Every structure is written in C-alpha cells, then in structure tokens.
C-alpha distance (Angstrom), angle and dihedral (degrees) to the residues before:
residue distance angle dihedral
X1 . . .
X2 3.76 . .
X3 3.79 91.2 .
X4 3.82 90.9 51.0
X5 3.77 93.0 52.0
X6 3.76 90.9 47.3
X7 3.79 90.5 51.2
X8 3.79 92.2 49.7
X9 3.77 92.3 48.9
X10 3.80 90.9 47.9
X11 3.79 90.8 49.8
X12 3.78 91.7 50.3
X13 3.77 91.7 49.3
X14 3.76 90.5 48.3
X15 3.80 91.4 50.0
X16 3.79 91.1 48.6
X17 3.78 91.8 50.1
X18 3.78 90.9 47.0
X19 3.82 92.0 48.0
X20 3.81 92.1 49.1
X21 3.79 90.9 52.7
X22 3.82 94.0 55.6
X23 3.85 126.1 79.4
X24 3.81 130.0 168.7
X25 3.80 126.0 -143.1
X26 3.82 117.2 -162.3
X27 3.79 127.8 -156.5
X28 3.83 93.9 -91.8
X29 3.79 96.3 52.9
X30 3.79 145.0 66.2
X31 3.81 125.1 -155.1
X32 3.79 131.3 -144.0
X33 3.84 114.7 -160.1
X34 3.81 113.1 -150.2
X35 3.79 126.8 -169.0
X36 3.74 113.0 -163.6
X37 3.83 88.3 -20.4
X38 3.79 95.5 -50.9
X39 3.80 123.2 112.2
X40 3.76 111.3 -111.8
X41 3.78 100.2 169.8
X42 3.81 145.0 -16.6
X43 3.79 122.0 -130.3
X44 3.82 114.9 -154.9
X45 3.78 100.3 159.1
X46 3.80 118.3 85.2
X47 3.79 118.3 -117.4
X48 3.81 145.7 74.5
X49 3.80 115.9 -37.2
X50 3.81 137.0 179.0
X51 3.78 135.4 -141.3
X52 3.76 138.3 168.8
X53 3.78 109.3 -58.0
X54 3.77 119.2 -99.0
X55 3.77 125.5 21.2
X56 3.77 93.4 -101.7
X57 3.77 91.2 85.1
X58 3.82 108.5 21.7
X59 3.80 127.4 25.7
X60 3.80 129.9 -176.2
X61 3.83 124.9 -141.0
X62 3.81 116.3 -163.6
X63 3.82 117.8 -144.2
X64 3.82 124.4 -168.0
X65 3.78 113.2 -109.3
X66 3.83 96.3 -167.0
X67 3.81 129.5 99.1
X68 3.79 106.4 -92.8
X69 3.80 129.2 -158.4
X70 3.76 129.1 -138.2
X71 3.81 119.0 -168.5
X72 3.80 124.0 -160.0
X73 3.80 121.5 -165.5
X74 3.82 132.9 -164.4
X75 3.78 98.8 4.0
X76 3.81 108.1 175.9
X77 3.79 113.1 -134.1
X78 3.79 132.0 174.1
X79 3.80 121.0 -140.4
X80 3.78 128.2 -147.9
X81 3.81 96.0 -86.5
X82 3.81 92.0 53.7
X83 3.78 99.7 -104.3
X84 3.79 119.9 132.4
X85 3.78 128.2 -132.7
X86 3.78 140.8 -179.5
X87 3.81 117.3 -116.7
X88 3.80 130.1 -167.6
X89 3.81 117.5 -162.0
X90 3.78 141.8 158.5
X91 3.81 135.1 -152.1
X92 3.78 126.9 -147.0
X93 3.83 110.3 -154.9
X94 3.80 139.9 170.2
X95 3.83 129.2 -154.2
X96 3.79 102.3 -125.1
X97 3.83 100.5 162.2
X98 3.82 110.2 45.4
X99 3.81 91.9 178.3
X100 3.84 93.2 56.7
X101 3.79 89.1 41.1
X102 3.84 89.3 55.3
X103 3.78 94.1 45.6
X104 3.85 97.2 47.8
X105 3.80 105.1 35.0
X106 3.82 99.9 14.0
X107 3.79 88.9 -112.0
X108 3.82 92.1 -66.7
X109 3.79 117.2 143.7
X110 3.80 90.7 -160.3
X111 3.80 92.5 57.2
X112 3.78 90.4 44.8
X113 3.79 92.2 53.1
X114 3.80 91.8 48.5
X115 3.80 88.9 55.6
X116 3.80 91.4 46.5
X117 3.79 91.6 49.2
X118 3.80 92.4 54.4
X119 3.78 93.9 46.4
X120 3.81 93.6 44.7
X121 3.80 90.7 51.5
X122 3.81 90.3 53.8
X123 3.82 92.7 47.1
X124 3.81 92.5 50.8
X125 3.80 91.5 50.2
X126 3.80 91.9 51.9
X127 3.82 94.3 48.2
X128 3.81 95.1 45.4
X129 3.80 92.1 45.0
X130 3.81 90.1 62.9
X131 3.81 94.9 53.9
X132 3.78 144.0 47.5
X133 3.77 126.1 -106.6
X134 3.80 91.7 -105.5
X135 3.82 89.8 62.6
X136 3.81 90.8 66.0
X137 3.81 89.1 55.8
X138 3.79 96.5 47.2
X139 3.79 136.8 65.2
X140 3.81 87.9 -79.1
X141 3.79 88.5 76.7
X142 3.81 91.1 83.8
X143 3.79 90.6 54.2
X144 3.80 89.4 50.1
X145 3.82 91.5 54.9
X146 3.80 91.0 49.4
X147 3.80 90.5 51.8
X148 3.82 91.9 50.2
X149 3.80 90.6 50.1
X150 3.80 92.8 48.5
X151 3.81 91.3 50.1
X152 3.80 92.4 47.7
X153 3.80 98.2 47.5
X154 3.85 99.5 72.1
X155 3.79 90.9 48.2
X156 3.80 93.0 47.1
X157 3.81 91.9 47.3
X158 3.80 88.9 65.2
X159 3.80 86.9 63.7
X160 3.80 92.7 49.2
X161 3.81 90.8 -105.2
X162 3.79 128.9 128.3
X163 3.82 115.3 -150.9
X164 3.81 105.1 -137.1
X165 3.80 98.9 -177.4
X166 3.80 144.0 -13.9
X167 3.80 122.0 -152.5
X168 3.80 130.2 -172.2
X169 3.79 106.0 -144.2
X170 3.80 103.2 179.7
X171 3.80 140.6 5.3
X172 3.80 113.9 -169.0
X173 3.75 137.3 165.7
X174 3.74 122.1 -106.7
X175 3.81 111.9 -101.7
X176 3.80 92.3 -114.9
X177 3.81 94.3 55.3
X178 3.79 101.1 33.0
X179 3.82 94.4 87.9
X180 3.79 92.2 47.5
X181 3.78 91.8 50.1
X182 3.77 91.1 46.1
X183 3.80 91.2 54.3
X184 3.79 91.2 48.5
X185 3.80 92.3 50.0
X186 3.79 90.3 46.6
X187 3.81 90.8 52.5
X188 3.80 90.2 49.9
X189 3.80 91.8 50.5
X190 3.80 91.2 48.0
X191 3.80 90.2 50.9
X192 3.79 90.6 50.7
X193 3.81 90.5 48.1
X194 3.80 91.4 50.4
X195 3.79 90.1 49.4
X196 3.79 91.2 50.4
X197 3.80 91.1 48.5
X198 3.80 90.5 50.0
X199 3.78 90.3 51.2
X200 3.79 89.9 48.2
X201 3.80 91.6 49.8
X202 3.78 90.8 49.0
X203 3.78 92.0 48.6
X204 3.82 91.0 46.9
X205 3.81 90.6 51.2
X206 3.79 90.6 49.2
X207 3.80 92.6 49.3
X208 3.81 91.0 45.2
X209 3.81 92.0 50.0
X210 3.78 91.2 48.0
X211 3.80 90.7 48.7
X212 3.82 91.0 48.9
X213 3.78 90.5 49.2
X214 3.79 91.5 49.7
X215 3.81 89.5 47.2
X216 3.81 91.4 51.9
X217 3.80 91.0 47.8
X218 3.80 91.5 47.3
X219 3.80 93.1 48.0
X220 3.81 91.0 46.1
X221 3.78 91.5 50.5
X222 3.80 90.8 47.1
X223 3.82 90.5 48.0
X224 3.78 89.9 48.6
X225 3.80 91.6 50.5
X226 3.81 89.7 45.9
X227 3.80 91.0 50.9
X228 3.79 90.3 48.7
X229 3.80 91.8 49.9
X230 3.80 91.3 43.6
X231 3.80 90.2 50.8
X232 3.77 91.3 48.4
X233 3.81 89.7 49.2
X234 3.81 91.8 49.2
X235 3.78 89.7 47.9
X236 3.80 91.2 50.5
X237 3.80 90.0 46.1
X238 3.79 91.7 50.2
X239 3.78 91.0 46.8
X240 3.81 93.1 49.4
X241 3.79 92.4 46.6
X242 3.79 90.2 47.3
X243 3.78 91.9 50.7
X244 3.82 90.6 48.2
X245 3.81 91.3 48.6
X246 3.79 90.4 48.2
X247 3.77 93.4 52.8
X248 3.84 96.5 51.6
X249 3.80 115.9 -1.2
X250 3.81 94.1 178.0
X251 3.79 94.3 53.1
X252 3.78 91.9 43.4
X253 3.78 91.6 53.0
X254 3.81 90.0 46.9
X255 3.82 91.3 49.3
X256 3.79 93.5 50.4
X257 3.78 90.9 48.5
X258 3.80 90.3 52.9
X259 3.80 88.4 52.7
X260 3.79 89.2 52.7
X261 3.82 90.5 51.2
X262 3.78 91.7 51.4
X263 3.81 93.6 46.6
X264 3.79 91.5 49.6
X265 3.80 96.2 51.8
X266 3.80 104.9 27.5
X267 3.79 112.8 122.0
X268 3.80 94.1 -19.3
X269 3.82 97.8 112.1
X270 3.81 87.7 -146.0
X271 3.81 123.1 146.3
X272 3.79 111.7 -142.6
X273 3.82 120.3 -159.4
X274 3.81 110.8 -165.1
X275 3.77 134.4 165.0
X276 3.78 116.0 -108.8
X277 3.81 91.6 -118.4
X278 3.83 92.2 56.3
X279 3.81 115.9 129.9
X280 3.76 87.3 -124.3
X281 3.85 89.5 67.3
X282 3.76 98.8 42.9
X283 3.82 92.8 117.4
X284 3.78 91.1 48.8
X285 3.80 90.5 49.8
X286 3.81 92.1 50.7
X287 3.80 96.8 41.0
X288 3.80 92.7 86.3
X289 3.81 95.8 49.2
X290 3.78 95.9 55.0
X291 3.81 89.8 -132.6
X292 3.77 127.5 124.8
X293 3.77 121.5 -125.0
X294 3.72 117.9 -85.5
X295 3.73 113.5 -78.9
X296 3.82 94.5 24.8
X297 3.77 120.6 125.2
X298 3.76 126.2 -150.9
X299 3.74 94.8 -155.4
X300 3.79 119.9 85.3
X301 3.75 110.1 -90.5
X302 3.77 127.5 -157.5
X303 3.77 115.7 -89.6
X304 3.78 110.0 -90.1
X305 3.73 124.5 -130.9
X306 3.76 121.2 -97.3
X307 3.82 90.2 -97.9
X308 3.82 91.4 59.7
X309 3.80 94.8 51.2
X310 3.81 112.6 104.3
X311 3.78 113.1 -108.3
X312 3.80 120.0 -101.2
X313 3.76 121.2 -81.3
X314 3.77 94.1 -99.7
X315 3.82 90.2 63.3
X316 3.83 92.0 48.9
X317 3.78 94.9 56.6
X318 3.80 112.8 112.5
X319 3.79 115.2 -109.0
X320 3.76 123.7 -101.2
X321 3.76 110.1 -72.1
X322 3.77 94.5 25.4
X323 3.78 89.4 118.5
X324 3.81 92.3 56.1
X325 3.78 91.9 46.6
X326 3.76 90.7 48.4
X327 3.78 90.2 48.6
X328 3.76 90.5 53.2
X329 3.79 90.9 47.5
X330 3.79 91.6 49.1
X331 3.79 93.7 49.4
X332 3.79 91.0 51.2
X333 3.82 94.7 45.5
X334 3.74 130.0 86.7
X335 3.83 95.7 -116.5
X336 3.78 124.1 101.1
X337 3.77 118.9 -83.8
X338 3.78 121.5 -109.7
X339 3.77 114.8 -84.7
X340 3.80 121.8 -117.7
X341 3.77 88.8 -107.6
X342 3.79 94.6 61.0
X343 3.81 93.9 33.9
X344 3.79 96.6 58.2
X345 3.78 102.0 45.6
X346 3.79 97.4 41.6
X347 3.85 95.8 -128.9
X348 3.77 129.6 129.0
X349 3.78 120.4 -108.5
X350 3.76 112.7 -92.7
X351 3.82 119.9 -117.3
X352 3.79 90.3 -103.7
X353 3.82 90.3 56.2
X354 3.79 92.4 53.7
X355 3.82 97.5 38.7
X356 3.85 109.6 122.8
X357 3.81 116.5 -111.4
X358 3.80 118.6 -92.2
X359 3.80 111.3 -113.4
X360 3.87 120.2 -140.7
X361 3.76 114.7 -98.0
X362 3.83 111.6 -98.3
X363 3.85 116.3 -135.5
X364 3.78 116.2 -121.0
X365 3.76 118.8 -93.8
X366 3.79 118.0 -98.5
X367 3.71 112.6 -90.5
X368 3.73 92.6 19.0
X369 3.75 125.5 126.0
X370 3.71 115.5 -67.7
X371 3.79 121.0 -115.7
X372 3.71 112.5 -88.0
X373 3.81 94.3 21.4
C-alpha cells in the first residue's frame, strides 16, 4: 500500500513537471522564454515547445503577433499661419522584434502605445507646422500621412515595433476659431461670386454689343438691298410709263386724268358742282368733237424723260374743299346746274351726258356745188 501511494505521488509529480515544461504557441502569438529574468530565446513559429520544468527557472511571455491599432483623438496642432486645429489619427503597428519589445517596454502593449502616442503627437505637429490648413483638405493630405509614418518608424523600431500605416481621420477647427474662419471663408466665396458675376456681366455686354452691331449691319444691308430693288422698280416704272407715253401721248394724258378724277371723288361722298367749261372737264367737252386737246399730237412721240411724265394720280387729286369751291363757282357761272342724278351720287357726268347736241343738216345753198362734185 505504501509502495502504491509512493508510485502515485511520483507519477503526479512527473506529470506536473512534464506539464510545466510544455507551452503552446498559436499562429497569432509569439513567445519569449526567460530564464531567471533573462531572455534565452524567442519562439515565433506556432506549435508545441518545451522549456525547463517549473516556472522557477524558465518563464514564457506571450506577445501578440497581429497588427494592432492605436487611435488618437483631439490632438492639437498648429499650422503655418499660427491657427490651431484638432486632429484625429490612428496608427497600425506590428511587433516585429519581441526581444527589443521586452527590453524597452517590458513586453507591455500599454507602455508601447503610450510611447507611440507621444511620438505620433510630435510627428503630427511637425508635419502640420510646415503647411497650411488647406493642405490637410487637399490631395496633399496623403503626402502628409506618409511623412508622419516615415518620421514615426525609426522611433518605433527602437521599441521593436514596425509602423504599418498612419491615417489622419479628421482635421477640425477649434470651437473658438471656427466662427471666425467660417466668416473669412464666406467672405472669400462672396468675393469669388462677385468676380464671376462681373465677368458674366462683361461677357453679356460684349455679346449684346456684338449682336446689336450684327443687327445694325443686317438691317443696313437689308435696307440697302431694299433701296436697290426700290430704285430698280422705280426705274422700270419710269421706263414703262415713258414707253406708254411715247406710244400714244394723248391717250396717256387722258388715262392719267381719269385716274385723277377717280382719286378725287372716290369714297368722299362729295357733290361737286362745276361749270361745263371748267378745265377739269376739258376731255368731256372735247369728247364729242373727236378732236384732241390743243398741243396734243397723234403721231408717236419720243419717250419723255422722267421729269416730263405727269405725276401719279394721288398728286393730281384736288385739295380738300375743292368740291365746295367748285360748287360755288358753278352756282355763280352761266352754265347749267348739276342735275339731281349727278348731285346725289357724287359722280361726274359721263361724256355722253356732256356731248353737245347734234344740229340738223343744212341743205346746200342754191347754185352751190353739188354733192359729190
């Protein structure tokens, strides 16, 4: 019985010693083996590993082998023009040298992040101090993050840490200067808008002036063409009237006089009382005799110049009140008064109305020459 108990105790002690000499490292970890507080080796590969039994001689410190993130909020930085801003950033880092990490920060992630926070704050201040605020809002922001990372890497390497990336999350104004900056930016935008409006007004005036000039040129050209066509039409009219006058001057003069009669009495509703020997009725007086007015020629005469052509009918119309004057002249003359027929309808007597009466044929005197001799 005593031997059995001794064997059991020995087995338990052996199992305990064996268990204390075994440690496992997974794929997300690194191990630092310490003997009496001194680093003997570093295990980076995952698997089953052995050390001196019990923790009195060898101890194992596990270090994270993943990429870790450190976020920094509300870091106050000052830009080149002296204004201050709040910056949020984060750092992605990886423990690449567990031995240096153990020696500098005792293998503590908290101590390591405190060191990184201080050094990142200093790097951000240096980078922002060389630039304006607008640079953090432009494409230059990427270059700023690269510069911060490059400045932080040598300092982090002393801790056994590799800085994988640095990102600037936010750049905001301080509350006390945000309103002032907003007013300044608003004034700048208003100035730009006023400048754009001035340019637009200038361009509109230029376009309007050019359009007006083109309109004046177009109207002038159209007026010129119209004057040319009007002149050609007047020339053709003068030529046609001249040719017509040259063919039969007596008829042409008669025709133009008829136009004057029509223009004088058309639509006026005026009753004209004239004496039969009035100049206005000279063609009616001569229509029964078969003779042309004095000075007329029956033969074809050469076409007169445009100055000799009688004026148009509208210039031959009697002036306003001519009918009343003529009526007064007719009532005072010796000729017969107008009949009711020609007084009511306002028209002139036709040639047949004014034709002189036909006298009876007088027989030849006795002893005179016989007819046909």
